[in-house]
Structure formats: C-alpha cells, structure tokens
C-alpha positions in Angstrom: -1.2 -58.1 -33.4 -0.3 -55.2 -31.1 -2.2 -52.8 -33.3 -5.5 -54.6 -32.6 -5.1 -53.7 -28.9 -5.3 -50.0 -29.8 -8.0 -50.4 -32.5 -10.6 -52.2 -30.4 -10.9 -49.5 -27.7 -10.8 -46.8 -30.3 -13.6 -48.4 -32.3 -15.6 -48.9 -29.1 -15.2 -45.2 -28.2 -16.3 -44.1 -31.7 -19.2 -46.4 -31.7 -20.3 -45.0 -28.3 -19.9 -41.5 -29.6 -22.1 -42.2 -32.6 -24.8 -43.6 -30.4 -24.6 -40.5 -28.1 -24.8 -38.1 -31.0 -27.8 -40.0 -32.5 -29.7 -39.9 -29.2 -28.9 -36.2 -28.8 -30.2 -35.5 -32.4 -33.4 -37.5 -31.8 -34.1 -35.6 -28.6 -33.6 -32.2 -30.1 -35.9 -32.8 -33.0 -33.6 -33.2 -36.0 -35.7 -36.1 -37.4 -39.2 -34.7 -36.8 -40.2 -33.5 -40.2 -38.4 -35.4 -43.0 -41.1 -35.0 -45.7 -41.7 -31.3 -45.2 -38.5 -30.1 -46.9 -39.0 -32.5 -49.8 -42.6 -31.4 -50.4 -41.9 -27.7 -49.9 -40.6 -27.4 -53.5 -44.2 -28.1 -54.8 -45.8 -25.3 -52.8 -46.3 -21.8 -54.2 -44.7 -18.8 -52.4 -48.1 -17.2 -52.0 -49.3 -20.1 -49.8 -46.6 -19.6 -47.2 -47.5 -17.9 -43.9 -45.8 -14.6 -43.4 -43.3 -16.1 -40.9 -42.1 -18.7 -43.4 -41.6 -16.4 -46.4 -38.1 -15.7 -47.4 -36.8 -12.2 -46.6 -36.4 -10.2 -49.7 -33.5 -7.9 -49.8 -33.9 -4.3 -50.9 -31.7 -3.0 -53.6 -28.9 -0.8 -52.5 -29.1 2.9 -53.4 -26.8 3.8 -56.3 -24.0 6.2 -55.6 -21.3 7.6 -57.8 -18.5 6.5 -55.4 -18.8 2.7 -54.7 -16.6 1.8 -51.7 -16.8 -1.1 -49.4 -15.0 -1.3 -46.1 -13.4 -4.5 -45.1 -12.1 -4.0 -41.6 -10.5 -0.6 -41.5 -9.3 -0.4 -45.1 -11.7 1.0 -47.7 -11.8 -1.0 -50.9 -12.8 0.7 -54.2 -15.2 -1.3 -56.4 -15.2 -0.7 -60.1 
C-alpha cells in the first residue's frame, strides 16, 4: 500500500509531462503535414523544386595512397 503513495504522484508528473510535450510539438508544427511524406514516394524526382532535391555527392578523386584521418592518427585503407 505504501508503494501507491509514490506511484500516484509519479504518474501524475509523467502525465503532465506528456501533455506539455504534446502542446509544444503542436505549436512548433510537427503535425502540420502528415500526408506529404506518405505521398512523396509517388512523385518523380524531376518534379521537385530545386530546394527540395536531394544533394548528390560528387565521387572522390582516386589516388594511389588511400588514407583517412581519424582524429590525429592516419588510417590506411586497403
């Protein structure tokens, strides 16, 4: 029975926290466009405006010595 005296305030606190997080997410626009991401798979890449196109990475220039630095130690790639 003594455990219930600790659980009730803890559950009230977590319930209040969930309500506060939900209100914050609603005000910052997390629930504005729920269908856009689901329908984006049906669109062609050519129809995207320039600012929405994914950035294509350029291939690295080949070199005879492939090294990659992690911190201060060079690591040789094979």
